[in-house]
N, C-alpha and C positions, 0 to 999 in steps of 0.2 A: 488385300494385296492387289487384286485386279483393279479396284477403285483407284488406288494410287497410280497404277500404270496408265489408266485412262486419263487421269488428271494431267500426268506428265505429257502424254501424247497430244492431248487437246491443247496444252500450253505451247507445244512445239509446232504443231500443224496449223493452228489458228493464230491469226494476228492478235496479239494481246494489246489491249488499250492502255495508254498511259494513265497514271493515277490522277485523272482530272474528271470533272463533271461538267456537263453542258447544260446551260440555263438559257431560256429564250430571251431575246433582246431585239427591240425594234430599231432598224437602221435605215439609212438613206444612201443612195449611190447614183451616179450619173453614167450614162453610156451613150455611144453614138450609134444611131439606128439608120440603116440604109432605106431611103424612101424615094418614090418617083414623083417628080414635080410635073403635074398635068398642065398642059398649055391651053386647054379649052378647045382642042381641035375636034370638030364634030365628027368627022369621018375617020378618026384614028382607029386603026385595028391592030397595030403592032406596038412598038415601044412609043407610047404616047407622051413622052416627056423625058427629060433628063433625070438621072439618079442624083439624089442629094443626100448628105449625111446631116442629120438633125440631132441635137443633144436631147437626151431624155433622162429625167430624174425619176427615181422610184423609191418607194418605201417598202421594206421587206422585213420579214421575221427571220432573224439570224440567231445564232447561238454563240454564247460566250463561254469559253472554257474557264472554269474556276477549279482551284485545287481541292483535292479530296480532304476529308476530315483528317486532321493531323498533319497537313502540309500547309505551306505558305509560299507566296511568290516572292522571290528575291529580286535583287537589283538587276539581274540578267533576265528577268521575266521567266524564270524557271520555277516549277513547283518543287520545292525541296521539303523533306521531312522536318518536323519541329520537335525539339527536345527541351528539357528543362535547363540542363547545364552540362555540356559535354567538355567544358574546359577549353583552354587555349590550344592544347595539342590534340584534341579529339574532334570528331565530327559526327553529325547526326546521320545514322545509317538508315533508319526507317522511323516512323512516328514513335516517339518515346523510347527509342533504342539507340544508344550511343555506341560508336566505335571509338574506344578510348586510345589515347596515345601511350607511348612507352612509359611505364611507371604508374599507370592509372588503370582502374578496373571499375566495372559496373555490376558487380555481383549482388550488392545489396539493393540497388535501384537501377534498372536498365536504362533509365533516362537521365542519370546523373553519373558523371565520371568522378570517382574519388581516388585520391592518391593511394598507392598500394605499397606496403612495406613487406619485404621478404620475411622479416621476423616480426612476430606479433608485438604490438606496443602494449606493454603491461602498465596499467594505471595511467595511460596516456592515449593520444590519438595520432593517427598518421596524417601529417599536414602537407607533406610533399613526398615524392617517391623516395622510399628508404630513409625517411626522416620522421622521427617521432617527437611529439611535444607533450610534456607531462601535464597532467591536470593541475588545477590550482591546489596548492598545499602539498605537491609532490615534487621530487627532484630525481635526477638520474643517479643510479647506483655508480659508485666510483669506477667500476670496471665494465660498465655497459652504457650503450646509447639507446637501448630499446626497453630496458627495465627501469621503471620509476618506483621509488619507494617514498612512503609518506614522510613528510617533514614533521618530526615530533615537536609539538608545542608544550609538552609536559615532560617531566623527568621520566625517562623510560630506560634507564640503565638496567642491564640484566633482563631486557625485554625487547620487543619490536612493535612498531606502530603500523598496523594494517591500514589505518586511515589517520588523517591529521586529528590531533587531540584525543586519540584513542590508543591506549597502551595495553598490549597483551604481554604478560610476563612469560619468560622462557620456562621450560620444564624445570621443576625444582624450585620455582619462585612463586610468590603470590603477592597481590597488590595490597599495600597498606594504605588505606584511604586517609588516615591521620598524617602519616609521614609523606603521603603522595609519591610513593616510589615502590619498586619491586623489591621485596625482601626474601631472603632464602628460607626454605622450609627444611627443618631437621625432624626426621621421623621420631627420634627420641629427644626428650626435653634436655637442653643443655644445662648442666649443673655446674655452678661456679664458672660459667663460660657464656659466650654469646654465639648465635648461629651466624656465620660469616659467608657460608656457601651451602648449597644443598647437601644435607647430612654431614656437615663439617662444622665442628664447634671449635672456637678459639678461647683458650683458658684466660681468665682474668689474671691480672698481674699478681705474682706470688703464688700461682697455682701450676700444677702439671697434670697431664692426662693420665688416666689409668690405662694400662697397656691393653687390656681386653675390653675396656669400656671407654672408648675415646670421647664419648659425649659427656663423661663425668670428669671433673677436675678436682683434685685434692689440694689443700693448702700445703705449702712447703715451708719447713723450718730448717734453717741451715745447720742447726746443732744436731739434728736427727731426733730430737725430742725423746731421748731414752727414758723409759719408765713414765712416759706421759703420752698425751694425745695432742697432735698439732691441729687445732681447731680453726685457726686463721693464719695467714702468712706471718711467719716469725712470731707466732703466738702459741706457746706450748702450755697446756693445762696438765699438771702433774697428777698421777694416780694417787689414790688414798694411801697415806703413809709415806709419801715422798714430798720433797720440796725442791725449789729451784736452786741451782748451784750459785747463781748470782741474782741480782735484782732485775736483770733483763728478762723480758717476756720470752725471748727466743732461746734462752739458755736451757740446758738439759735438766733432768730431775735425778736426785739421789735420795736414798732412803733416809728417813728422819727418825732419830732416836731421842727420847726424852725419859730420863735424863741422858745427858751426852755420855758417850763412851769414853772411859779413861784408859789410856794405854791400849786403845783398840779403835776399830772403825765400825761404823754402822753399816751392816751389809744388807739389811732388809728393815722394813718399818719396825722400829722398837727392838731390834736385835743387833747386838754388837759382837764383833769378833776381835779377840785380843791380838795385839801385836806379837810378833815373833819373840819367844822367851818369856811371855807373860801368859797368865791364865786369869780367869775371872776370880776376883776376890770373893770371900765368903759372903753369901746372901746378896750377891750383886750380879746384875746382868750387864753392867756397864763399866764396872771397875775391874781392872786386870792387875794382878800382882806377879812378881817374878816367880818362875817355876823352878822346880828342882832339876838337877842335872839329868837325872834319869827320868825326869818327868813326874809330875804330880797332877795328872789330868783331872780336872774338875775338883781340885782340892787346893790346898795351900801347903806350902812347905813350912811345916812347923819347925823343922830343922833340916839341915841339908840332907838331901836324899830321903827324907821322910815326908810322906804325903798324908794329908788328912783331907778327907772329902768334906766338901761343903754341904750345907743343909740341902736336902733334896737330891743328894747323890749317894751312890753306893759304890764301894770299892770293888772293882772287878779284877784288879791286879795290884801288886804292891805299889805301883806307881800310876795307877789309873783309877779314877772314880767316874762312874757312868751316871749321867743324870736320869731322873725318873720323870717321865711325862705321862700325865693323865688328863685327858685321854691320850692314847698312844699316837705317835706320828703315823701318818698315812703313807701312800706310795710316793716314791721319789723324794722322801724326806727322812730325816733322822733327828733323834732327840739330842740336843746340844746343851740343854740346861734344864733344870727342873721345870717341867710343864712348858718347855720351850722347844719347838721343832724348827729345824732349819732344812731348807731344800738342798737336794743333792746338787753337785756342780752342773751348771747348765740348765737348772730348773728354777722356777719362780713359783711363789704361792699362787694358788688359784684365787681369783678375786674374792676377798672377804674371808678367806680361810687361813688358819694358822697351823694347820696340820697337813693339808693336801697341796701337792706341788705338781706342776706341769712343765713339759719341756719348754725352753725359751729359745726363740730364733731372733737374732739381732734385728733383722728386717722382717716386717710382717709378711706372712705368706699370702700371695694373691691367688685366689681360686684354688686354695689348698689349706692344709692344716699342718701345724708344727708337730711332727710325730716323734722327734728326738731332738736333743739340743743342736741347734743350727741346721736341722734337716727338715725340709718341707716335703710333705706328701700331697700330690695333686688330688683334687676331687675327681669323681667318676666323670668321664667324658672330657678330661683335660690332660695335658701332658706338659712336662717341665721344659721351659725354655731357658730359665736361669735357676740358680739354687733356691731363689725365693719367689719365682714367678712362673705361674702355670697358664698355658693358653688353651683355648678350646680345640677340640679335634673334630674335623669334618671329614667323613670317609672319602668323599669326592673333592678334589681340589676346587677351590672357588676361583673360577675363571673371570677375570676383570672384577673381582670383589674380594672381601676379606671375611674370614671365619670369626664371627662375633659371639657365638655360643655353640655348644655341641650340636653338630649337624645343622648349623644355621649360618647361611652366607648372607652378607650384605654387600650390594653392588656399589662400585665406585660412582662418583659423580658423572653423569652423562650416560650411565648404563642402567639397565633394568633386567629383572629375571626373565629368562627365555620361557616363552609359553610352550615350546615344543621339546626343549632339551632339559628341562628341570630347573629347580631353584639354584643348583650349584653352578649353572652357566649364566653369565650376564652378557646380554647383547647390547651393542651401542644404540643410542637413540638419535635419530635424525628428525628434527621437528617438521621438515618438509619431506613429503614422499619422494623417494629416489626415482620412482617411475621405472624406467628400463635399466635398473641397476640395483645394487644392494648397499646397505649401510655397513661400512667396515670400521668406523670409528665415530665418536660423537660428532654429529653435524657434518660428516664426510661420507659422500657416496662414491662407490666405484661402479662406473658405467659398464654395460655389456658391450660386446663388440658391435660396432656400427653406431654407437651413441656417444655423446660427449656432453660436457658441462660448459655452460657459458661463463660461469664464475665458480670459484672453489667450493662454495657452499650451496650451489644451485642443484636443480634436478637434472636428470639425464634426458636428453632430447635426441631425436634422430639426427644423424650426421650424413651429409652428402657433400663431397668435395666440390661438386659443380652446383651452380645455381639452378633450381628447378623452375622452369618457365611454364605457366599455366598448369602447374602440378604442385604437389607437396611431397616432402621427403618422408619416406617410410623407414629410413635407416639403412645402413650398409651400402650407402651410395645409390639406393634405388628411389627413383621418383615415380609417383603415381599421378596419372592425369586426372584433372577435374572432370566432372560429369559433362559430356558433350564434347570432349577432346580425345584425341588419340595420339600415341607416340609417333613422332616424325621418324621416317625411315633413316637408319644410320645414326640415330641420336638416342641417348639414354636419359636426357634431361629436358628436351623441348617437346611440348605437345601442341598440335595444331587443332583448330576447331573443325567439327564435322557438320556438314549441312546435308539434309535429306528432305526433298530431292536435291540433286546437284544444282549448283548455281548456273544460270543461263545469262550470258553477257554480264557477268558479275563475278565477284570473288568472295569466298567464304571467309569472313573475318571474325565471326562469333558463332557459337553453336546455333545452327539453323537461322543464321542471320547473314544475308548477302549484301555486299556493297557494289553498286553499279559501276561499270567501267566508265571512263570519261566519254561523254557524248551519249550516254544512255540514262534512262530515268526509270523510276519505280513503277510497278503495276500493282494490281490487287493481289497478284500471286507473289508471295514474299521471296520466292526463289528465282523469279524471272524479271529481267529488265529489257526494255524495248528502246530502239533508237529515238533520239530526241530531235525534233525539228521545230524551230521557232522562227517565224510564226508557224502555226499548224498547217498541214497540207490540206488544200481544198480540192475535192474531186481526185484525190490520189492518196497514197500511203507513204509513210516515212520508212524507207528501206534501209537507210544507214544514217548515222548522225549528220544532220543538216542536209539530207538529200531526199527529195520527193520523187516518187515514180507515179506518173499520171495514170488514171484508170483508162481502159480502152475507150477510144473515141474522144479523148481529151488531150490537150497539149498546152504547154506554157506559151502564152502569146506575148508576155512582157518579161524581158530578161531581168528587169529590176525587181520583179515579183516572181521569183522561181517557185514559190510555194502555191501559186494559184494556177490551177489547170482549168482552162476554158473548154466547153464542148465545141467540137469541130463539125462544120457542115460543108460538104464538098461544093454544093451549089450556094451561090450568094443569096442570103435571105433579104427580100425586098418588102418593105413595110411589115417586117416581121423580125423576130429574134431567134437566134440559134440557142435554145435552152437545153437541148439534149443532142447527143451525137446524131447527125444527119436528120434532125427534126427541127423545122422552122415553125414557130408559133406566131400567129398574126397578132399585131398590136390591137388594143381596144379600139373598136370602131372600124375594123377591117375584117375582110374575109378572104379565104383562099380563092384564087382564080381557078376556074374550071381547068382541069387537065394540067395543073401546076402544083408543085409541092414546095415552092420556094418564094412565090410572089403573091402578095395579097392586095386587094383593091378596096378603096374606101366604101363605106356603106352610108347611103342617104335614105333613111327609112321612109320619107314622104315622097321620094322621087324628085326629079328635076323638071323644070319647064322645057318646052320644046326649044331646041337650040342651045340648051345648057347641058353640062355634064358634071357628074359628081367628082370633084377634084380632091376632096378631103372629107372625113366623116361629117355628115350632115351639112356639107358645104357644096353649093352648086355654083358654077361659073359658066358664062356664055360669051359669044363673040360680040363685037361692036355693032355689026349690022343688025343683029337681033335686038340689041338695045335700042337702036334707032327706030326700028319698026314699031316699037311700043311707045313712041313719042306722040302718037296721035291722041292719046288719052287726054280728056279734058283736064285743065289745070285744077279745077275745083275738085275733081275726083282724086287727083294726086294729093292735094292738101288734106282732104278728108281721110284718105288712107294713112297719111303721115301722122295725123293726130291720133287716129285709132291705134296705130302701131306704137306710138309713144306711150299711150295709156296702158296698153297691154304690157309693154316692157316695164313700166313702173310697178304694175301689180306683180309681175314675175320677180322683179328685183326684191320687193318686200317679202314675198314668199321665200325667196332664196336666203335672205338674211335671217329669217326665223327658222327655216328647216335645216340649214347647213350645220349649225352646232348640234342639233338633235341627231342628225344622221352620223356626224363624226363620233359622237358618244356611243351610239348603237354599234357602229362599225368596230370601234375599239373593244367593246364588250364581247362582240361576236368573235373577234380574233383571239381574245384571251381564252374563251371557252374552247375553241377548236384547237388552238395551239399549232395550227398548220402555217406554213409559210405562204403569206398572201402578198400580192404585188398590186400596188396602185400606180397606174401609169399617168403621169402628168405630162402631156405632149405639148410642146411649145407651138407657137403659131405655125401651122403647116405651110404657110406660104413663105416661111423663112427657112433658109437652109444653105448648104454649101454645095456647089456643083461637084459631083464625084468625078474621079479620073476617067471613068469609062463612059460618061455621058457625052452628048453631042457637043456641049460647050467646052469640054476638055478641061474643066476646072480641076484644081488640085484638091484631093480629099483631105479633110481636116478631122482628126479624131479628138473626141472629148471623153475622157474617162475619169470618173470620180471614184476613188476607192472607198472601202468601208469606213 
């Protein structure tokens, strides 16, 4: 904590350097130096010559400002940060950190601004603000511009394509690779029918469903197929002892008697019943003869009113003969002829028996037994729905399902047994999770308060009536700020970025990312910007954008160069330069006059002849009279001296030509090692100059200044 406070204080109290680096560079410049032109006056003790201004060129080690790593210099000669791609509406805030424009964000990559869509692009990409583009092989859902669904290149009826060329069947369907389509699944095998939907069988033509077993279909015979079995549509197979009424396969069955009944009808296989007023003839089961008035049952009228029993009968009354059956007739039957039993009314023979009969129900009993003629009794666990139809009993009602067996429920299509409420309760199936809601019907979700569905079959998502800026919707109209943001005062949907420490001369535009104000530039401290001055201030500091404040003892001497502050000396420097405030430094070959701090005199290391004076470094000049006094020297001596002088000059010139390149190379190497600012003074001919305004000649000062 204290370390952070110290960093902030140091950043505020100390002048922060702009994000540039200084590299050494060799340069040249020209200046005008004030010098005294000596007149060769022997007895001069005061101002021994007029002041002149002479041009002077110098090479010096300067520094060039280059941009820090991650910055580059733009067309305005400013160091600006560099980013990969901030887009047309964004700008580079700091190296590899973009400040994105409206509708763009850099959450995935700080150095790239990508378009931002308020709703997630499903199976697509955000190509511009709030605009999605589907991937190859996908297209927009009919009711959405953000949700893309795969374009099925295969038959995917009763299914959905999670990706192109891939079909996933809906619940209750499975993929048939031979048919190359989704086919329904039926838990019970469809009999005489085909599976057309999950657990739904469709009967073949000429068939109808069993009421309690809808997956089984029985053939239908329009005649009812009495005394027979309907084995195929309109195809009736008669029971043993029965034959068809007509030649049509669909006709019903009637008992068959051989030989045929005479004056009677065949009531059961091989058994005839005499017509009214007739009785069976003697020894005949198929021939009936007239009966007596009072009746002559099982006999024949020998004479009117006189009965005689047939063979196999015994007279039980004057007008009645009872047949004798051996073995005797069983339950629900009676002996109607010798050794011939007939079923009671409403009964039929048990299969293969001629003595035992059972009750007969015109329509077969479903899930029950025929307990008496025309009466069905349901099996255990079933109850009567119709006189001939029994349905299973489930103690608990089947919710969203049907009772298919005692205490057994089967769910409707789109439902499944509840894992928590038992098998009697079927709950709807939603293939996609409802999320913040519950499934109330197949593929239909009901959202909780504060959530909504983008489309009828979609999932429940948080709902906010207002658009969340720099935040995401949590539901019930509540927006939650992204990390590094905080809710703006007085707003419930707009979040502003936070910067710590606070931005100095800049604005917080991203979490812990500051954007400099106009006229300011970045520093190595990400939260602080400093004024920008171009060109850079020399011997001063940039106190405000484009404004330099000179250091003490310095001032701007050229209004066209307000960024250069020159050192100031109150006294005029003669044969010297003002390199520091109130400090004159002698030129090369000069030394400061005794008792003076502003004027320098030339140095002649070998001294001058009598009558001569040192007027420039290593330069002696004398008067005309002194020159004349030396004219008595012999001419031969003059010629000899001249020849020796020329000889020595030639030798020196050769040495200079050889040594100069070597010395230049060594000097450059020394300067590179030291890295200090060195100056090499190249003084023009000292005898040349311009008379200064303060000299005796009163000439006008001429300034020569060559910039960097």
